[in-house]
Every structure is written in C-alpha cells, then in structure tokens.
C-alpha positions in Angstrom: -79.6 60.0 42.3 -77.0 58.8 39.7 -73.2 58.4 41.6 -71.4 60.3 39.2 -74.2 63.8 39.3 -73.2 65.9 42.1 -75.4 67.0 44.4 -75.7 70.2 46.3 -78.3 69.5 48.4 -76.2 66.1 50.1 -74.3 67.3 53.0 -72.2 64.4 52.7 -70.7 65.4 49.9 -67.2 67.0 49.5 -66.9 70.4 48.5 -63.5 72.3 48.0 -63.1 75.7 48.7 -60.1 78.0 48.2 -60.1 80.7 51.1 -58.6 84.7 50.5 -55.1 84.6 52.6 -53.6 88.2 53.1 -50.1 86.7 52.1 -47.8 83.0 51.7 -48.6 80.6 54.0 -46.2 78.1 52.9 -43.9 78.1 55.9 -47.0 76.9 58.4 -47.7 74.7 55.4 -44.3 72.9 55.5 -44.9 73.3 59.6 -48.0 71.4 59.5 -46.7 68.5 57.5 -43.7 68.4 59.2 -45.1 68.0 62.8 -48.4 65.2 61.7 -45.3 63.2 59.9 -43.1 63.9 63.6 -46.6 63.1 64.7 -46.9 59.2 63.0 -43.2 58.5 63.5 -41.0 59.5 61.5 -37.6 60.3 61.9 -36.1 63.9 60.4 -34.4 62.9 57.5 -37.1 60.9 55.8 -39.8 63.7 56.1 -37.3 65.4 54.6 -37.7 63.2 52.2 -41.5 63.5 51.7 -40.5 67.4 51.0 -38.3 65.9 47.5 -41.4 63.2 46.4 -43.4 64.8 44.0 -46.3 62.4 44.8 -46.4 64.2 48.0 -47.5 67.7 46.6 -48.0 69.6 49.8 -45.0 69.6 51.1 -43.2 69.3 47.9 -44.5 73.4 46.7 -43.1 74.0 50.1 -39.6 72.2 48.8 -40.3 73.9 45.7 -41.5 77.9 47.0 -39.2 78.0 50.0 -36.0 76.1 48.8 -34.0 73.0 50.7 -32.4 75.0 53.6 -35.4 76.2 54.9 -37.6 73.1 54.8 -34.2 71.9 57.2 -34.5 74.8 59.1 -38.9 74.4 59.5 -37.7 70.5 60.1 -36.0 71.2 62.7 -37.6 74.0 64.4 -40.8 71.1 65.0 -38.2 68.4 66.3 -36.7 71.2 68.1 -40.4 71.9 69.9 -41.3 68.3 70.2 -37.8 67.7 72.2 -36.3 65.7 69.7 -32.9 65.3 68.1 -33.0 66.0 64.1 -30.2 63.6 62.7 -30.3 63.8 58.9 -28.6 60.2 58.2 -31.1 58.6 55.6 -33.4 56.5 57.6 -35.1 52.4 55.8 -38.4 52.7 56.2 -40.7 51.1 58.8 -41.6 47.7 58.6 -46.0 48.0 59.1 -45.2 45.6 61.3 -42.9 48.0 63.8 -44.4 50.7 63.4 -47.8 48.6 64.6 -46.2 48.0 68.6 
C-alpha cells in the first residue's frame, strides 16, 4: 500500500481522537506543560516564554484563555510542588553542552 494512503487495519498508524470532557481542562493542561518543562530543566521565566509563544499551540492556548496572571500562578504552584523557587527574571537558553551534563 502506498505511504500516502490511510490503512484502517494498520496497528501502527497514528489515530487522533477527541474525548469529551465535562468541563474546561485548560488549567490542568497548563499544569502538565509547566511540570514537563520544569522536569526538563527550564526556569520559570523560560516556561512563561513558552506559554507566550504562539508556536507552542497547547501552552499558548492556555495563556490566551486564562491570561498571564493565571499562568504565572500555575507555574508558581507547580514549582512549589517540586520545591523549586520561582524566578521571573529572564534566563538565557541553555547550550547543548550544558544540558548534556
């Protein structure tokens, strides 16, 4: 079968699904993004910059729906859960050599 054709029987084919949710889950989604990037070593200012960036569709959607103050609060709560201090000062991006150590 050609690569461009969709095969419903292929178990390795990526299938997108929409699941109904009883309420807006934007806050929980924002928490997941904040925790994921925290665990990757990003600082609070770097994570906030990701939420502002329209190229990061999920985080940016949360930023647009909730506003910056709510996103900052969410990031601060996630950092507190992990025992990390929140620093809203801009941080330079890590170089590849630094992140490998």
